[in-house]
C-alpha positions in Angstrom: -0.2 0.1 -0.1 2.8 2.7 0.7 4.3 1.6 -2.6 1.0 2.7 -4.3 0.9 6.3 -2.0 4.3 6.9 -3.3 3.4 6.1 -7.0 0.2 8.3 -6.4 2.2 11.0 -4.9 5.0 10.9 -8.1 2.4 11.0 -10.6 0.6 14.0 -8.8 3.9 15.6 -8.8 4.6 15.2 -12.5 1.2 16.3 -13.4 1.6 19.6 -11.6 5.0 19.9 -13.1 3.2 19.6 -16.7 0.7 22.1 -15.7 3.1 24.5 -14.2 5.2 24.2 -17.6 2.3 24.9 -19.6 1.3 27.6 -17.5 4.8 29.3 -17.8 4.5 28.3 -21.8 1.3 30.2 -22.2 2.6 33.2 -20.1 5.6 33.4 -22.4 3.7 33.3 -25.5 1.4 36.0 -24.2 4.6 37.8 -24.0 5.9 37.3 -27.4 2.5 38.2 -29.0 2.5 41.4 -27.0 5.9 42.0 -28.4 4.8 41.4 -31.5 1.9 43.8 -31.3 4.0 46.4 -30.0 5.9 46.3 -33.1 3.2 47.6 -35.0 3.6 50.6 -33.1 7.5 51.3 -33.1 9.5 53.3 -35.8 10.6 51.0 -38.7 14.2 50.8 -37.2 13.1 49.7 -33.6 10.7 47.1 -35.2 13.2 43.9 -35.9 15.1 43.9 -32.6 11.6 44.0 -30.8 10.2 40.9 -33.1 14.0 39.2 -32.4 13.3 39.4 -28.8 9.6 38.3 -29.2 10.8 35.1 -31.3 13.3 33.9 -28.9 10.6 34.2 -26.1 8.0 32.4 -28.1 10.7 29.7 -29.1 11.2 29.1 -25.5 7.5 28.9 -25.0 7.2 26.2 -27.6 10.2 24.3 -25.9 8.5 24.1 -22.4 5.1 22.9 -24.2 5.4 22.0 -28.0 1.6 21.2 -27.7 0.6 25.0 -27.1 -1.1 26.3 -30.1 -0.6 30.1 -28.5 3.1 29.2 -28.5 3.2 28.3 -32.1 1.4 31.1 -33.2 3.4 33.6 -31.1 6.3 32.1 -33.5 4.3 32.9 -36.5 3.3 36.4 -35.6 7.1 37.4 -34.6 8.7 35.6 -37.4 6.1 36.5 -40.1 6.5 40.5 -39.3 10.4 40.1 -39.3 9.9 38.4 -42.9 7.8 41.2 -43.9 10.2 44.0 -42.6 13.3 41.9 -44.0 12.5 41.7 -47.5 13.7 38.8 -49.8 17.0 37.7 -49.4 19.0 34.6 -48.8 17.6 33.4 -46.0 14.0 33.9 -47.3 13.3 30.6 -48.2 14.1 28.8 -45.1 12.4 31.4 -43.1 9.1 31.2 -45.2 9.4 27.5 -44.8 9.7 27.4 -41.0 6.9 30.2 -40.7 4.4 27.4 -42.8 5.6 24.9 -40.6 4.5 27.0 -37.2 1.3 28.0 -39.2 0.4 24.2 -39.8 1.7 23.2 -36.2 -1.0 26.2 -35.0 -3.6 25.1 -37.0 -3.4 21.3 -36.0 -3.1 22.3 -32.4 -6.2 24.7 -33.0 -7.9 24.3 -36.4 -10.8 26.9 -35.6 -8.6 29.6 -34.0 -9.4 32.8 -35.8 -6.1 34.8 -35.4 -4.4 31.3 -37.0 -6.8 31.0 -39.9 -6.0 34.9 -40.5 -2.7 34.2 -40.4 -2.6 31.5 -42.9 -4.8 33.8 -45.2 -2.4 36.7 -44.6 1.0 34.9 -45.5 -0.9 33.4 -48.7 -1.7 37.1 -49.8 2.0 38.3 -48.9 4.1 35.6 -50.6 4.6 36.0 -54.3 3.4 32.9 -56.3 7.0 31.6 -56.8 7.0 31.2 -52.7 3.8 29.9 -52.5 1.2 32.6 -52.6 -2.0 32.0 -53.5 -4.8 34.8 -53.4 -7.9 32.3 -54.1 -6.6 30.2 -51.5 -6.0 32.9 -49.2 -9.3 34.3 -49.7 -10.9 31.0 -48.1 -8.6 31.2 -45.2 -9.5 34.7 -44.5 -13.5 34.0 -44.9 -13.1 31.0 -42.4 -11.6 33.3 -39.8 -14.3 35.7 -40.2 -16.9 33.2 -40.1 -15.3 32.1 -36.6 -14.9 35.7 -35.7 -16.6 38.5 -37.6 -14.8 41.3 -36.0 -11.3 39.6 -36.9 -9.6 43.1 -38.2 -6.5 41.0 -39.8 -9.3 38.9 -42.3 -11.1 41.9 -42.7 -8.0 44.0 -44.2 -6.6 41.2 -45.9 -9.8 40.4 -47.8 -9.8 44.3 -48.7 -6.4 44.3 -49.7 -7.8 41.5 -52.4 -10.8 43.5 -53.3 -13.0 40.7 -51.7 -14.7 42.6 -49.2 -15.6 41.2 -45.9 -18.9 39.5 -46.8 -19.0 36.5 -44.1 -20.2 33.0 -45.0 -21.7 30.9 -42.9 -19.1 28.7 -41.0 -20.3 25.6 -42.4 -20.3 26.8 -46.1 -16.5 27.3 -45.9 -14.1 24.7 -46.6 -10.6 24.8 -46.9 -8.0 22.2 -47.9 
């Protein structure tokens, strides 16, 4: 009986440790997402260092909990904006590949998250065709984001950029590959 008590206590401690790691990952992801949002309000020359710091924090969140959709999304946010500011260069293909993997990881963990859906659509709008951009596919992702959250400003802005307007179809009518 004493052995069962020891095993149960150890299991409870391990579960508490995992819960603490998950909570720490979420806090770090929130911090990284806040830095990503803050970068928009900074002068252009101050944005990349803030996004780089946000990316480091987001990566540490994923290290704590690889199953945290928010942590993966924090990487998407910081890396995506950094790529947009850096322009096309030698590392662009690798960075875009990583960004795609992180978006896919986010969507695998949270398939109906409006921010992740909008991020996927935004990526497909921003990328040139030779890097995988696809305006038609982007519109489908953005419409799905709006179906999940009709107030999603990112999805609305990119739909307007596409000239597609923010008409929202019912979520059941939107199918994304």
